[in-house]
C-alpha positions as CSV (number, residue, x, y, z in Angstrom):
1,M,46.0,48.7,31.1
2,T,45.7,52.4,31.6
3,L,42.9,54.1,29.7
4,Y,43.2,57.1,27.4
5,A,41.0,60.1,27.7
6,M,38.4,59.6,24.9
7,V,35.4,61.5,23.7
8,N,33.1,59.5,21.5
9,S,30.5,61.4,19.5
10,D,28.1,60.2,16.7
11,D,30.7,60.5,14.0
12,E,34.1,61.0,15.7
13,I,36.4,59.6,18.4
14,S,38.8,62.1,19.9
15,L,41.6,60.3,21.8
16,T,44.1,62.3,24.0
17,L,47.6,60.8,24.2
18,K,49.4,60.6,27.5
19,S,52.4,62.8,28.4
20,I,54.9,59.9,28.1
21,M,54.3,57.7,25.1
22,D,57.1,55.1,25.2
23,L,57.6,51.4,24.7
24,T,55.7,50.6,27.9
25,E,52.7,52.3,26.4
26,A,52.9,50.8,22.9
27,E,50.7,47.7,23.4
28,N,48.0,49.7,25.2
29,L,48.0,52.2,22.4
30,R,47.7,49.5,19.8
31,L,44.8,47.8,21.5
32,T,43.0,51.2,22.1
33,F,43.4,52.0,18.4
34,L,42.0,48.7,17.3
35,D,39.0,49.3,19.4
36,C,38.6,52.8,17.9
37,L,38.9,51.4,14.3
38,A,36.3,48.8,15.0
39,Q,33.8,51.6,15.6
40,G,34.3,53.0,12.1
41,K,34.2,56.6,13.2
42,N,36.6,59.4,12.2
43,L,39.6,59.5,14.5
44,K,41.1,62.7,16.0
45,I,44.3,62.1,18.0
46,V,45.0,65.0,20.5
47,A,48.8,65.1,21.1
48,G,48.9,68.3,23.2
49,E,50.0,66.7,26.4
50,V,52.8,64.6,24.9
51,E,56.2,65.4,26.4
52,R,58.0,62.4,25.0
53,I,57.1,59.9,22.3
54,T,59.3,57.1,21.1
55,T,59.6,55.2,17.8
56,P,57.3,52.3,18.7
57,C,54.3,54.6,19.4
58,L,55.0,56.7,16.3
59,Q,55.0,53.4,14.3
60,I,51.7,52.5,15.8
61,L,50.3,55.9,14.8
62,L,51.5,55.5,11.2
63,S,49.9,52.0,11.1
64,L,46.7,53.4,12.5
65,K,46.7,56.1,9.9
66,N,47.3,53.7,7.1
67,R,44.6,51.3,8.3
68,A,42.1,54.2,8.7
69,E,42.7,55.2,5.1
70,L,42.1,51.7,3.9
71,D,38.8,51.7,5.8
72,H,37.9,55.2,4.5
73,I,38.1,56.7,8.0
74,D,39.3,60.3,8.5
75,F,42.4,60.5,10.7
76,S,44.1,63.5,12.1
77,I,46.6,64.4,14.8
78,I,46.1,67.8,16.4
79,D,47.9,70.0,18.9
80,M,51.3,68.6,18.3
81,P,53.9,70.0,20.7
82,D,57.4,70.7,19.5
83,S,58.7,67.5,21.2
84,F,56.2,65.4,19.1
85,K,57.1,67.3,15.9
86,T,60.8,66.8,16.5
87,A,60.4,63.1,17.1
88,L,58.4,62.7,13.8
89,H,61.1,64.7,12.0
90,D,64.0,62.7,13.5
91,I,62.7,59.3,12.4
92,G,61.4,60.5,9.0
93,L,57.7,60.2,9.6
94,E,56.9,63.9,9.6
95,E,55.6,64.0,6.0
96,Y,53.3,61.0,6.7
97,L,51.8,62.1,10.0
98,A,52.1,65.8,10.5
99,P,50.0,68.3,8.5
100,V,52.2,70.8,6.6
101,E,51.3,73.6,9.0
102,Q,52.5,71.6,12.0
103,R,55.9,70.4,10.6
104,V,59.3,71.4,12.0
């Protein structure tokens, strides 16, 4: 399992996604998110390095967001490159994961 860059402060976890987020990365991403949720801190996902992201990883992000909301944990994705925004748009998840100012 390859680790993600993570900054853990008193009230927030900032997790930086890798440049290639595809099926081979999905299970690692899911397990990492479960660990983050267990800490109960706000989650900031940094997507600035993502060159390619596929549907399984986007589905995991949506699931994480929904679970965070149920647990009253703030969740955000920042620094979305165009490739990330386009992938969200193409599979219809843009309105659920991208802030209005970051949409295609």
